[in-house]
N, C-alpha and C positions, 0 to 999 in steps of 0.2 A: 560369259562373265558371272564372276559371284556378286548377288545382290550386298546391296549396300545397307540394308534396312535394319539388320540385326542391333537391339542396344539392350546391355546389360544394367540389370538393379540388383543391391547389396536387397535382405529381406528388410522389408518396410522402406526402400528409397521411394523418395516421392519423385526424383527426376530421371531421365534417362543419365548415364554415365558417359556417353558417346554425343559427339557432335557432326559436324560434316564430315563427309565420306572419301576420299582419296588415298584410292590406292594404285601398286604396279599391278598390271595384268600379267597373269599367271597360271598356265595350266594344271587342271586337277591331277593329270598323268602325266606331270614331271618326273622324269627320272633320276639318280644319282650314282655313277659308277661305283663308288665308297658307301653306299645304302644296303645291304643285306636283303635278298627279299624275306626273310623273317623276322625282320630286325625289328627288337621288341617295343622301339619310336616311330616306327614305321607307320602306322595307321595315325599317330598325331601329325609327324610329318605331314602325310598326306592330306590331311585337314588343313593346317596352315599353311601350305601350299594354292589349295583350293582357292580359300579365303584370300589369296594376295598377301599373307602378312610375312612372309619367307620365302626365300631364294637360294640359292645355291653361293658359291666363293668364287666359280667362274670354273670353267674346263670342265664342266660335268659332274662337277663334285662339291658335296654336301659339308665336308669335311666335320664330323659327329663330334670327333675329339676335338676340335678345338674351342677353348676358352672362349665365352661370351663377350664381348668387351661391351663397356658404356655407349660409344655411339652405334653398336649394331640394339643394344636394349631399347634405345630413343628411338632409331626407326619401328623397331617388332611393336614396341607398344603403340607409337604415331597410326600405324595401320590398324593393329586391334581394334583400340578404340575408334577408328574411323573417323580421325582428324583429318583434316585438309593440310598433306603436306606442302601445299603451294600455298597456303593463308600469308598474308600479309600482316607478320608480326614485328614487334621491337626487336632490334639485334641481340642476342641474350646475353653478350658483354663478356666472351670467353675469350681467351688469350689462346686456348686450343681450340676453336671453333669459330674459323673465318671464314667469309664467303670465298665459295668456290670448292672448302669442301667437299668432298661427296654425303656426308652426316650434315653438313649447316643447317640444311631448311628442318630436319628433323629434330636436332637437337634445339634448335630456336622455337620451333612450332611445340614441344613438349615442356619446354622452361614457360613457355607463354601461357599453356595450360595448367602449368602447378604438377605436372605429370613426371620431372626430373628436375633437380636443382643440381649448384654445381657442387664440387668438393672442397670449397676454400682456395684462399689468395688468386682470386680470377681465373680458377683453371675449370671447367669442365671434366677433367679427368679420362680426356679422347687415350683410348688405346688400354687402361685401366682394365683388370680383369673383372670381374660380376662374380661375389661372395653368397653364399645362399643366405644371410643375413642380410644382405643389402638387394637381392632378389626379392625377399618378402617386405619389404618395405617401400621397395617401385612399384609392387602389385596393388599394396594398398594403397598408395598414393595415386597410382594411375586409375584404380577404378571407384576410388573415395569410400572406402568402405571405413574408414576411422570413423565417420561421424555418426556411422551405426551399429558401431559393435564397439563396446567395450573391453581392449584386449584383457586388460587387467582382472578383468571378473570372466577371465573364461580360463577353466582349468586344461593342464596340457601335460603328457605324459614324457615329456623332453626332460632330462636331469640336468643336459649342459647348457641350460639357456638362465640359469639364478644369476642376476645381477647384470645382463645381458640388455643393452642396451634396446635389441630391437626385437624382445619377447613379446610386447605386445603387440605386435605386428604379425607374428609367427601365429600366437596366439588365436587374430582373428583366422588368419587361412585357417588354422585348426578347425574354426567353427563352422566354418563351411564344406566341411571335408575335403578341402582340397589338397589336404597336406593329411600324409598315413600315421596310424598308430607307430609308437617305438620308444626307446628308452632315448635316443641319441639323434640330433639334429642336426649336428655338426656345424656349425654357422658359421666358421671360417671356411670352409670349403670352396675351393672356385666352380663354376656351374661352366659345364661344357655345353656344346650345341644339343646336342641329343636331348640334354636333360632338361633345358631350358624348353626344348620342343615341347616335349611332354607334358609338364608342368604350366606352360601356357596354356594349353590345348584343355588340360584339366580344369583349368582355373575358367576359362569362356565357357564349358560343360557346365560345371559347379553354378556357376552366378545364375539365381534365376533370369530367363528373359521376358520380355514386355513388348505388348508390341506396338507397333510404330503408330502413333495417332494418325487418323485418317483425315486426310485435307479434303474441303467440302467448295470446292472452286466453282464457279457457276457452270464453266464448260469443262469437265476432267480433262487433261491431255490424252490424246490418244495414243502415246509411246510409252506413258511411263515417268518420264524424264522430263523435270520441270526446271525452268530457268529459278535460280535462287537468289541471284543479283547482277544487277548488270551497272557499270559505270564506264562512262566516259574517261577516257586516257589524253585524248585529242580532242579536235574538229572533227578530225572523219575516222575515228578510228575508238571502237566500244568493248569494251571486256566484260562478257556474259561467265559465271559460275555454275554450273547444272549440278543439278543434283544426283547423278552420276555419269559415268564418263559415255559417250556414245559408242556403239558395236562400231560404227564404221566414221570415217574422217569424215566431217559437215560438207556442203557445196554452198555458196551462196544463196541457190535457191531453198535452203532448209529454214532460212532464218531473212524475216522480214523487220523492216523500222519503217513505223506509218508516217508520211512525210519525206521520207528520203529512199535512195539507190542503195543497194548495199551490192558493192563492187568485187569483195572479195571475204572468205574467211579463212581464217588458220584456226586448227585446233591441239591441245596437247592436253593428253587425259580429260578433265571435264571442264577444261578452261578455252573457251572459245574470241577470241578476238573477230569482231565486225567491223569490217574497212566501206566506207559511204564513197559514193564517185563524187561527191560534193562535201564542203564544209557543212558543218550543222549549225544552227543558228543559236550562239551562244545564251545561257540562262533558258532557252526554251526546253519547255519537257516533251521526250517524247518515250513512244511505246515500242517497243520489241517482242517480237514475239516469236517464239519455236513450237513446231507441232500442238499449237492451243497454248500452249502455258504463257503468258505475257507477266513483263513486269515495266516499269516506267523508270528512266533514269532522265538526270537532266544535261544538255551540251554543258561543255565551258569553253572559257574564253582560250584561244589558241596560243600557249606561250611563246613558243616560236617555229618558223616553218623549219628551220634548218638551226640547231643549235653546236652540231661536232662541228668544230672548225680543221682539225687537220688529227690526221693518223701516223705517226712517225715510229719508224722501225729506231729505236737508240742503239742498240743491241742484237745478238743474237740470245738476248735472254729477256729485253725489255721492249714492250711496246707501249708509246705515249699515245693516249686520245687526251687533246684537248677540245675544251669546248668555247664556243664566243660569248657564253654568258654564264656566269657561275653555278654550278647546280651542288644538290642537295646531299652532305658525307653522310650516306644513313646505309641501313642492307640492305638497297633497291642497287646501287651506284656500285655499290662494295660487291654485288652478288655478278656469278661470270657466267649467268644464265641470261644474261642479258646482252649481253654482247653476242653477235653471228657474224660468220663469214660467209662473203658471196650470197648474201641472202638475197637479195635481190637482182642477180642476176638474170634469173627467169621467174616472168611474175606469178608462172602456177606453182612455183612455191606458195606462194600466196593460200594456197586450198591445200597443203602439207603439212607436215608435223614442224614445227620449228625447231623442237631437240634436239632434232637430227644435225643443224647449222651450227648450233651456240656453241661457242667457244669451250666452256664447261663441260660439253660433251666430250671435246678431244682432249683438254686439259687432264682429265683423268686423275683431278685431285690434286696435282701437281704443279697448277699453276696459283694464283691468288692477285687480289686487286689493292694497290697499295696507294698512300697520297705523295708518293715522293717525299721532296722535300718541303712540300707542305706543312705547315704545323699543325697539327692535330689535338685541341687542348684535351687535359682530362680532368675528374676531379681526381681530391684529396684519399677516395680509393682504386685512381688507378682506370675509372673506367670512364671510356670518351663519352663528353660532353656533346648532347645533342644540338641540333638545329645550326650544325657549320657546314660553312661552304668549300668549293673547291674549285679551282679553274682548269683542271686536269687530272688523269688518274695513268696510272702505271700498272698494266697487265706483265707482273713477272713471275719467272719462273720460280719456285721452293725447293727443288733436288738438282740442279745444273743441265733441266732439259733444255733444247733450244730449241727454236720458232719454228724448225721444222717439222719437231713432233707434233707441232696443232696442225700440221698437213700443209702449209705455208711455205712456196719454193722462191728463193732467189732470182731475181731480175723478172719476177711475176707478179701482178699487181691482185689483191685484193678486197673486195668492197667490205667495210665493217661496217655495220650497222648496231646502234644502241638504242634500247628500249625500256620504257618501264623508270626512265628516271628523274627526280624531282629539281624545279626550277629552286634555288636558293632563295628567292626574293620572296615569291609568291606560294611556295609549296606546292604547287600542282605540278601535273605531270607533263613533261614536253614532249612536243610532238615527234615521234620517232625520228630519228636522223643517222645520216650516215657519212662516209668520207673514204676516198679511196686511200690504201696500203700500197704502198710501191716498197714491197721486201728488197732494199738494196742495203749497204753498208758500206759506203767509199773512206770514211774518215778514221785514222789511227788514233790511237789512244794515248792519251798524255799523261801526263802526272799533275795532279790537284794537290797534294798534300803529303809531307813526312812528319812523323813523329818523332815529338823529344825522346831525349832518352838519359834516363838516370844510370847510373853505376849501380848495379843489382847483382846478382848472382846468375840473372835469368835475364841479359838484356836482347830484348828484340828491336829490331829498326823495320817500320812500318811505313810502305810505299805506297800512297793512295793511286790509282790513276780514276779518268772519269768513266770508265766501262769495264767488264769486265774483262782479264788478259789471259793468256799462256804461256807456260816458263817456256816450252819451245815443240816441234815438231818434228819430223826427219829429214828437212833440210835447214830448220835452222832454228837457235837455240839465244834466248835473248840473255844478256851477259850484263851482271852488276859487279861494279868495284869499290872498294875504298884505298883510297889514297891510292891509285893504280893497281890496285891489287884484287886479282878476283876472287869472288866470296860465292856462296852458297845461295841462293833465293828456292823460295817456295810459294807456290799462291796459296793465301791462307785456306781456304776453302773450294776447289771446285763442285761439290755436290750440294753446298749448302745454301746461303743466301746467295744474292746477288751481292748485296755490300763487302762480305768475306771474300767472294772471286773479284773484286776489283784492288784485293790489297794483295802483294809481294812481300813477304815476310824476312827477314834476312836475323840470320842467327849472330850478333855479336861474340858469343860466349866462346873461350877459347884463342880467340883475338888480341893480340898484345894491341891495344888505341890507348894514349895516353888521353888523361881524363881533365876537365877543363879549358881544352883544346879544342878547333876547328877542324873536321875531317871531313875529306869530300867523298861525295858520292856520283858514280855515272851509274847509266843504263843505258845500255847500248840494244838497238833493236827491238823496242815492244811491241807487242803482237798481240789485235785482242782474238776475238773467238771467228771470224771471219779470216784472218791472217792478214789484218792490213797490219803493215808495217810502218813505224815513225819516219820519217826518212825528213822531218821538216829541223825547225827550230830546235826543238828536242830530240833529236837523235846525233849526239848522246843527250839524256838528258843531264844535267851540271846538278847537284844541289849541296849542301854541307850542314853538317848536324854536331853537337856539341854532348861529349857526356857531362853529365850534371849531377850536382849532388842529388840525391832524394829530398822530396819536399817532407817538409817536418809536419806530420798530420798527430793530432790529439789521441789518444787511445778514446775509450771507450768515454761518447760524449754524454753519457747520463752521469759519469761521476767526474770530467776532467771539462765541464761546460764552462765558459769565461764569467766572472761572476760582474754581478753590476750591484748599484744602491740602488735602493727600492727607498729611501726618504728620509731628510733630516728633519729632529723634531725637537726644540726646547722643552727641556723638562724643569729648570730652574734658572735665578739669574744668569749663573755661569756652568749651567750643565747642559748635555744636548745630548741626544741618542741618534746615533749612524747604525742603520739596518740596511743588512745585504739579502741578496736571494737565498745565498747560501754559506755554511762558514769559510771566514777567509782569514788573510795573515800575510804576513811580507818578511819576503829574502831576509831581510836584512831588518831588523828593530829597530836600530838609529835613524833609519830615515821617516820622514814625515809620510805619514798615511793623510792625515788632516790637515788643513790649513787655512786658517782665517785670515784673508788675506786682508790689508788695511785699507780703509778708501779714498779713493782718487783727491778728496778735499781734504785731508788729515796731512798736517806736516811731516817733513822726514823724518824728524823724533821718533815719531812713530812706526813698529814694525809690523811686522807679519806674526800671526801665532801658527807656530806649527807644533803637532802634535803627534807621536810616534808610537807604533802599538802597545811598546813598551807604557805609555801613559795612560792606556785604558781600561778599563774592565768589562770584560767579554763575558754575554752571557752564557750558559750553559751548555746551548749548542752553537755557541760562536757567528750566532748573526747578528747582535746587536751588540754593539761596542758604547759603552758610555764615556763620556769626554768629560773629566770636568778641569775649569780653566784655572788658574790661581788667582787672587785678588789682588791685584795689586798695580801698579801704574802702567803697563802696558809702554812704556818710553825706555830710550835708550840708555839705562842707569844702569850703572853697576851690580847691583844687587835684585837687576830685574831677569827673570826668567822669562824665557819665550813663549808661554803659556798664559802669560798674566792678559784679564782683560779689564776694560774699565769704561763704565759708559760716557765718563767726564763731562759729569754733570745733567745729562743728559736722560729722559726717560726712556730712551730708543736709541739702537746704534746700529747701521747698515753696514753690513760687512757679508762679498762673497766668499762660499766656504767651496772647496775643491778637495775632495777625496780622489787618491790617485794612489798609485804603486802599492797596491793589493792583489792577492792569487788566492786560488781555493787551496783552503787548508789540506787535502789529499795530494795536492800536485806538491806541496812542498814535503809531504812522507813520501814521496815516491822518490827516492834515488834513483830509479834506474833514468830518472830525466836528467838530460845535460843542463847548463847553465845557460848553453847558445838556445835552449830551445824554451826555457821557462818564457821568455818575453811571449811565445804563442801565446799561454796564458792569462797574462796580465787581464785585468779587471779595466771596463769603460771608465774612463775618467768624468770625473761626476761634477759638474760643477752651477751652483745654484746663491742668486744674490737673497741673503734672508734678512728680515728687520726683527734685532734682538730686543727683546722688550725688559724692561728694567722692573722691579718690581714694587711698585708704589702701591699697593692695597694693603689696609692691616688686618688680622683676624676680626671675625664676629662669631657670636656663640652660635651653634646652631640650632636646632629645630627642636629636638625632644632629647630631654634629661633623663637619666637612670640611676638607680639605686641599686645594694645590694645588701644579704642578710649582716653584713658585718658592720652597715652602719656607714657606709663610702655612699656618697653622689658624683657624678658621672657627669661630667658638661663638656659635651664635644665642640669643637669649634672648627669653622671652614676657614681657609686661607687661600685666595685667589691670588694671581693669575694660576698658580703653578699646584694648587692641592697639596700646598705645603705643610711641615710642622709647625708647631710652637714652641716656645720658651717662657719662660718665670721671666717676668719683668722687673718692676718697680711698684709697688702699690701694698694694697691689702683686699682680702674679702669681707663682704659681710652677709653671715648665714644668719637667715631668720626663720623663725618655727611657729606655727599656726596649730595646736593640737585640736582632737575632736571637740574638748569639751569650749575649746574658742580661746583658750591661753595661748599670749603670744611671749614670746622669746626671742632674744637676738645676741649675735656674739662677734667680735670682728678677729680675725686672723691674717695677720703677714702671708704674703705668699710666699716668702724665704721660708716659713715654717716646716717644719718635714710633714703637718699634719694636711700641706697643701702639694702633690705632686702630678709631674706628666707620666699619662700611662706608657708604660712599657713593654706589655704586649695585647692585644688584640683579644678582646673582652665580647662577650655575647650575652645579654642580658633583656631577658623578656622578649625575643626574638628579635633584639638589637644590636647591630655589631657596633661597640667601641674603637676609634683606630687607635694605633700605639703611634704617640707622637703629638697627634691632634685633639689630646682628652684629656680635662685637667680633673683628677680627683682629687674631693675634700673628705678627709676623716671626721664627721660630725662628731662632737659634744653629746651626751645626752642624747643617744638616736631612738624616736620614738617611732612606732609606726603609725596609722591613722593619721596620719599630718602632712601640712604641705609647706615645703620648704622653699624659701629663694634666697638664693646666692648672687649676692650685687658684686661687683668687679669696679675699683676704680681706674681712672683713665691712665695708660702705662703698667697696668699689674701683670699683664700677658702680650708680648710681641711676638710676630713671623720671627723663623729660625733661619729660613732658606737663603740668609748672607750673611749670620754670624761667625765673624772671624775669614770669612770668605771674598767680599765684596763691599769695596769703598763706595760712598756716592761722589763722593768728588776727592782730586789728589790730595787735598789738604785735610781732610773730612775723619774720622774715628770712624764712620758707619752708621751712622743712626737708624735704628730698625724700627718699620712701622708699627705701630701701636696701638691697641685696643682702646677706644671709645670708653666711659662710662656705661655699663652695660650691664643686666642682670638676667636670670633666668627663674623659672619655679616649677619645682619637682613635687608630685606629689605621692607618697609614699602609703598605700593602702592597709588596712588590717588584715592582716595574712588569713588567708583563710584553713580550716583543721581539720583533715579529716582522719575518727578516729583508726587506728591500724587495728586488723582485722583480727579476732582471738584466733589463737592458733593452739590446738592441742593433742597431744597424740601422734606417736607416728607409724606408718604402715614401713616394719623396719625393713631396711637396707638392703639385707643378705640377699643376693641377686638368686642364688639357685636355693636356696633354705626355706624361705618363706613366700614364694609365689614360683612353683612348677608346675609342671606338665605329667600326665600319665606317660607319656613321651621318653621325658626325662628318666623317669624309675625306669624304663622298658631299655633304656638305653644302657643303664647303671646298671641293671641288670644282667645284662648280656655283656657287659664288659667294655660297653664303647662309650659309654660318657668317664670323659677323660678327670673330671673333679673328685677329689676327696669325698670319702664317704660321710664326712660330717657336713658337707653341702649339701645331702640330700635328706632332709629335714621332714616327717609326717605325722599324723597324730595315730596316737599309740589304739594299736586294735588287731583285728583281724580280715580276712577279705570282704565278711560281709559289714565290717565299717568304714562309713562313707568316709573317705580322705587319708584313710591307711594308706601305708606304706604297702601292703598286702593288697588292699583293694586296688592302689592306681597304676600298680604292674599288668594288672588283667588288661588282656588284648581291648576288652569293649572301652574301658578307659583310656587310650592313649589319646585321645580328642578331650579330655579334660581339663582344667587348668584349677591350680587350689592357690588359693589367696589368702594368707593369715596375719590376721591383725592382731597390734598389740594391744590386747585388752577386748572388753565387750564395744560393739559400735552399736549404732541405729540400724536395726532391722532393715528397715524401709531404705535407708540409704545404702548399704551392701547390696540390696536385693534393686538397685536401680542400674539397669543397664549400661544407660549413659555414660555411667562414671568408670568406665572398664574402655579401652585402644587396644585392638590389635595393630602393629604395623602402622600406628596412624589412623585407622578408620574405628569409627564407634563399634564394640560389638553387636554383630548381626540380632537384630531383634531376634531372630529362630534359635537364637541359643536359650539355654536354660541356668538360669541362678538360682545355688540354693543355700541359703544360710543356717551356721551347723555352731554348736559351742562345746568348746571341751574341755577339762580342766588339766588335764596335762597332756606336754606335747614329748616325743622322743628324737632324737638326733640319728636315725640307723638304729633304732634299739639300743642307744647306752645316752647323752646328754639327754640332760632334760632340758625343756625349752626355757625356763627360769634360767640357766649356765648361758643359755643360747642368747638370750635376750639382757643381761647384764642384771635382772632383777634383783638379785641378794640370795637366790635360789627357795625364793618362798614358794612351799608346795600348794598346790589346789588353786593357783590363782589360775582366773576361766579368761578364757582367749576367745573371738570371734573368729571363723573363717568363713570362707564360700566355694562353693565349687561350682565351677562354669562349665558348660557340657556346650561345645559347639556343635553347630547341625551341619546334618551330612551335604558333602559340593562345598565347605566354605577353605579348605585348606586346599590349595591344586598342587603345591612341593613337600616334601621334607627340609627339613631346615630350621634354623634359629627363628623367633619371630620378638618381635618388641612388643612387651604387655604394660600397658599405663594404667595407674591406678590413682585417680585422683577426685574430688569432690567428695569423700566418705568423710560422715560426722559422726562423733560417740554421743551417747544418750544426754547429754548437758546441750546438744546442738554446736558443739562446737566443733571448725573445721581439722580435718588432718591434712598434712602435708602431703604432695603429691611423690608419687614412686615409680621406679620404672625397672624392667628385669626383663630380661633376654630367656627365654624358654623355647625347648626343643619342641615342634609340633610333629605329626605325621601326616601326611598326603591323604585327605578322604574324600577326595572328585571320584566320584567313577567315570570310566571311560563309556561315553556314550556315541554310539553310529550316530553321524549328520547328513550321510549321503551316500547313495550308489549307482554307477554307471556301470553301462556295459562297456566290455573290452573285446567286443569280438562274439561270436554267437555261442561261443561256448563258457564262457570268464566275465569275472565281473569285478568290480573294484570298491568294499564297501571304504569309508572314510570314516575316524573318530576322532572325539573333539582331543585328543592326545593321544602320544605317543604307548602302543599294545603290545603285548605278547600274548600267545597263543599256544597252547599245547597241538601241534599241528595235526596229530593223528585223529584228537580226540573231539576238536575243537567242529570239524564239518558238521556234529550234530546239535551245536550251538544256532546253526543257519535255516532259514525255510524263506525260498526262493520261486518267486512266482512273476513272469513276464504274461502279458497282455491277461493275465487272469490263470494261465497254466503252472501248476506247480512243477518245478524241476528239483532234483537230487542232487547236491553237493558233495561229492566223492572228496576234495581236497580242498586243502586250505593253506596257505602259503605265503610269504613276504614279498613284493615286488621288487625290493632293494635290498633283500638279504644281503651280507650278513650286518647291514643296518637294520635297524629294527625304528618303523615310523607310524604315522597314524593311520597307516591302509594295510589291509588284510586283500589276498587276491584270493578269489575262491572259484572253483574251477566244475564244471557241470557235468554228471552223467551222460547227458546226452545235447545235441545242438538244437539252438533254440528254433521254433519255427515261428517265420515271421511271414506277415501277407506285407510288408513294406519295408523300410531299411532301419536299421538300430536308433538313429533318431529320432524315430516315431513309436517306438517298445515302448509299452509304461511297464515299468520295474520295479517290485516291491521288496523287501528284505527284511526276515522279524527275525531279529537277534533274541533269542531265549534259553531257558535252562535245558538242558537235555532229560530224557525221562526218568532217571534219577535225581532227578533237582541240581546236577553240576553245572555249571558256569567255565570253559575251560578257555576263555579269553579276560586277560586280567592289564590291569595299570602295568607298565614297563617302568622299570626302576632299575637302569643300570649301573646302581652302588651299590647293589645289596653284595654280590660275590663278589667286588673288587676289581672286575676285567671288563665289565660291560656288555657282558657277552653270558648266552648260556637262558636256561630255563629257571636257574636259580633269581634270575633276577623278574625274575614276574612278583607284583604284591600282590598277595595272596589275598591281603583284607581288603583291596579294592576290586572287585570283579566284573565284569562289563553288566551296563545297565539293560535289562530288557528293556528295548524299544523295536519300533519298527518304521523303516525309513523308504522313500522311493525316488526315482529319478524326477 
């Protein structure tokens, strides 16, 4: 048997990837009839078969071209990682991986150890084919490589992974040498079995190995196999997990328990169950020994001597196992591997292999365990809640198989044994229990339900029986009639779920059945799968159904949910806001939506106040309605409207408020909704008793007054309880002033005077906002700063305006308003602080291309590229030896220079200050040079004088200063327009000039520089530059000097790895193969980029715009040859 001691680590891993090992036994000599003797993957297949990682698909076949599915991947990875496939782990919670499925254990263990997850929506993705990108991530997850290698920093040769979410995992595998070189990885390609075998074998080979830590027990076991753990399963059963499976099944003589007698053992791979002749003492610690290896365990309390109450054949597709005490609904009770047939008919089987007697072995993945009609609760994500109990389970087929497929025969009995399930109350394992199953079925099927039918285009009548039924056999046919007319009927499914096998479906399409009346259904000769025919009271079965109108269902719930009221709030004596959870409306604007009911103690002359949609003001989003009630008597008077409100001389009034007859706005806008269906959407009726408050509080002066520079004082007011607005009443204001010299003066002004106003718009002064309608503004006579003002209000001069013209305090009153008492406020107006304006003189001229320009501007203009007019290219008079002149600036070596011409002379030290210049928002590079010059005359392209351009009257001989800025090498990384800003320049009198900006054309002056190199096999290498390059592929071979491990190699060819695309990489081919003592990853590579013997560099910066089509030698920027440098790996 293959050793289970192998462990894999990634470089630098501190802990082994693998855990306990349980793998199927397989011979290294296993052969498959569909694998040729010389198959390219044959060696890898033999390796994995020998290591018990993979087997065939049955019938002596391997199916090399069959796609690998996710469930196959789970099982192979569990075995490759040497995880315990029988480890007790939590249910993975996947709807497509259930106990009884052949791959269930592998999926559960893989998820528990973080090897594989689901695909979303509660599914594992069973049956889905594996792609190459998914394969990469699965291997990285399984061997935990992502924690040790940052894939984002690994360069890979594959060009089809840009933007791919799996790219970094592919890079990790490439870094270990698991993946081969090439330009395409083909991430979406489906992986077949032969390809995955080769891939997994290479993974196991490439990952470094580490020796298993050697245990140092006091007495080493003689067999090499040790006991890893021991757990008491009942009072006389103990389960041992060994470090490896024994070569032969164990006997009771191989195991001993101190203080107890071993009666027998059973062996399943590396799991051994030991039975004692007498119950062990609960709570006592025992020592179990196998071949010198010992482990301690504690005996458990026996939960129940016999918990299986009965086993019943429900029908030919279902077996019911009932328990005396509820058991835990978990992975154990769902696992068919814990149910056995005929297990104890021969006690000798206790020394044999249990797996042969399990129902799971006979079920072959086509049977499952369900909870029947018992409710199994789930959380909001659809996952079963743990800790639930069941009193029985149903073992049923999933594809139409019947119990004879399990080896059960009619009119015979079988012992059914249940192991490893837990008591629901104590969560402890119950004792192994069994009961006898009598394989017989003498009960005929009965109808238990019939579906309601609505008249649609595809009417189906479903008749449900209490067990699976069959339509007919050779000698019998079940007949269905409607209104005494025989109709066709079919079983919903005979190969699907048991539930569908119980349903008889009658297609009503084409039958002329009257709607909204009862129709009689008869079923004659209902037969179950054992061909029991109903001859009792249900032969025939008689029932009725009615074709009904379809239920009105809303369109999308997100749009047409029923609205509701979230709150009602009083905001004034007679104003209220009603807030809804969505925009609402009423289908009839005249119907009341809001009603203020009269109180029970009010007399009959008082009426309800009703408010329709047409009486409210809506917010922009339609969710808030503002209701304003009329200020009248609220009695049954001729001139009284229905929206009148009165407090009848009280400070409070109690009213019940009802909101009804409202709908979502978008329902009203949907014309497809019938009027009869609109009732479905009506909002919930809202009813609440409100205590309405009457405003009896007068406004008061706020805490902080203000002023503006126009001589106005601002006095804020606060009006409780509604934070209301104010108005002018009757009375006067006294304005007093004390200036900085202590002189005091005052005067009175009537509030009716135009110099006293209520603020009409919110105004912010000195970080304080004064609110419209709540602030008094006084236009002060003889306003002074550096003074203290006091404004005194007489009683009644200001009142609240909440109820003005709206609410009457009593039916007889005229509406007295709440008026202020005598009040005053002091406002200090400080002396203004004045800051002298900076002196500004002289302008850097604003002509963009005329007076700030570059050598590249001149170069472009001379070459006919510059799009501006000739008059925009200004320069200093002179020839190519005159700094700053037209001829000087168009020289190739001056393309990176910038000229800034000033209006007149400036302070030289200011002009030479590099901090006064920015290029594209960055201060001028300190490596740049700035020189200052003076010229007496300038010309514009040899014609117009500078005097004309500047508009200075044409005075000849005016001196002007200018600077020439020379940008340093590698400061511009691409051709284009750059914004130059000049500021902080002063003239000779020290006065500042205004800043100015201009766009100038600058040329790329960054030299291509090699940054790295790596081998691409034994005869090629790849050199990477800091930017895209182009080369003379014939002559550039002389610009490279290559050495590997100190040995020099001649370069015979230079090419582009992604031609015709030019990138930042060049591919070099050597004259001979590299001699290596190890593999490529350990070779020391050095590449020197240099000029050839004639002093030429044949590698340049690539500029795809030079000849207009982005290809060809003329795209080489000859001004930027590659820099001489040496790089290595």
